[in-house]
C-alpha positions in Angstrom: 4.7 -38.8 4.4 1.2 -37.4 5.0 2.6 -34.5 7.2 5.2 -33.7 4.5 2.5 -33.6 1.8 0.3 -31.3 3.9 3.2 -28.9 4.6 4.1 -28.8 0.9 0.5 -28.1 0.0 0.3 -25.3 2.6 3.5 -23.7 1.2 2.1 -23.9 -2.4 -1.2 -22.3 -1.3 0.6 -19.5 0.6 2.8 -18.8 -2.5 -0.2 -18.7 -4.8 -2.0 -16.3 -2.4 0.9 -13.8 -2.2 1.8 -13.9 -5.9 -0.9 -11.5 -7.1 0.4 -8.9 -4.6 3.4 -8.3 -6.8 1.0 -6.7 -9.4 -0.1 -3.9 -7.1 0.3 -0.4 -8.5 2.8 2.0 -6.9 1.7 5.2 -5.4 1.7 8.3 -7.7 4.8 10.5 -7.6 5.1 13.8 -5.8 3.3 16.5 -7.8 5.8 19.1 -6.6 5.1 22.6 -5.4 4.3 23.7 -1.8 1.6 21.8 0.1 -1.6 23.7 0.8 -3.9 23.0 3.7 -3.4 21.1 6.9 -1.0 18.1 7.0 -2.4 14.7 6.4 -3.8 13.2 9.7 -4.6 16.6 11.1 -1.3 17.0 12.8 -2.6 15.3 16.0 0.1 14.2 18.5 0.3 10.5 19.1 2.2 10.6 22.4 -0.8 11.0 24.7 -2.7 8.1 23.1 0.3 5.8 23.4 0.7 6.5 27.1 -3.0 5.9 27.7 -2.8 2.5 25.9 0.3 1.5 27.8 -1.4 2.4 31.1 -4.5 0.5 30.3 -2.5 -2.5 29.2 -0.5 -2.5 32.4 -3.7 -2.2 34.5 -5.3 -5.1 32.6 -2.2 -7.3 33.0 -2.0 -6.5 36.7 -5.7 -7.5 37.2 -5.1 -10.7 35.3 -2.0 -11.5 37.5 -3.9 -10.7 40.7 -6.8 -12.9 39.6 -4.4 -15.8 38.8 -2.7 -15.5 42.2 -6.1 -15.6 43.9 -7.0 -18.7 42.0 -3.8 -20.5 43.1 -4.6 -19.9 46.8 
């Protein structure tokens, strides 16, 4: 019974925390016309950064795996 009450209380708190998010304003509409200036974000490519992050993640995972195998021996 205590577990059921705690789950119910958690659900009520979660609902009350997310309810104010429904009152957020929407973004303004498109003003029309042709855009002037550089695109938002500077037009930087994201492909190179993604490859670097993947390579670093693979290297880190490989090091962790190697350390784990050394500890088992």
